[in-house]
C-alpha positions in Angstrom: -157.8 38.5 -47.5 -156.5 41.5 -45.6 -153.9 41.3 -42.8 -153.3 43.7 -39.9 -150.3 43.6 -37.6 -151.7 43.3 -34.1 -149.6 43.3 -31.0 -150.5 42.2 -27.5 -152.1 38.8 -28.1 -150.5 36.4 -25.6 -152.4 33.2 -25.8 -155.0 31.2 -27.7 -157.7 32.9 -25.7 -156.6 36.2 -27.0 -156.8 34.9 -30.6 -160.3 33.6 -30.0 -161.5 36.8 -28.4 -160.4 38.8 -31.5 -161.9 36.3 -33.9 -165.3 36.2 -32.1 -165.4 40.0 -31.8 -164.6 40.7 -35.4 -167.0 38.2 -37.0 -169.8 40.0 -35.2 -169.1 43.1 -37.4 -171.3 43.1 -40.5 -169.3 42.5 -43.7 -166.4 40.8 -41.9 -165.8 37.1 -42.4 -163.1 34.4 -42.2 -161.2 35.9 -39.3 -157.9 34.3 -38.3 -155.8 35.7 -35.4 -152.2 34.5 -35.0 -150.4 35.7 -31.9 -147.0 34.2 -32.9 -147.0 36.1 -36.2 -148.7 39.1 -34.6 -151.4 39.3 -37.3 -155.1 39.2 -37.9 -156.3 38.1 -41.3 -159.9 38.6 -42.5 -162.2 39.3 -45.4 -164.5 42.4 -45.4 -166.4 44.6 -47.7 -163.5 47.0 -48.3 -165.1 50.1 -46.9 -163.2 52.6 -44.8 -166.0 52.6 -42.2 -165.7 48.8 -41.7 -161.9 49.0 -41.4 -162.3 51.7 -38.7 -164.8 49.5 -36.8 -162.3 46.6 -37.0 -159.4 48.7 -35.7 -161.6 50.2 -32.9 -162.8 46.7 -31.8 -159.2 45.4 -31.7 -158.2 48.4 -29.6 -161.3 48.0 -27.3 -160.1 44.4 -26.6 -156.7 45.8 -25.4 -154.6 45.0 -28.4 -152.8 47.4 -30.7 -153.0 47.6 -34.5 -149.5 48.6 -35.8 -149.0 50.5 -39.0 
């Protein structure tokens, strides 16, 4: 499982919106967003293209991937 530090999630609804958006990406599964720890954990195919899609989707939702 991979973790990304993600800032800007303020509530349970934020976590759910990230989870729902990321599982729609092919090759992404088991998404867990945690606003208190400011992280999103997920499994994916390991490709750079998929990682770029994940980061772009998080950004599109109004949150920020840090690092």
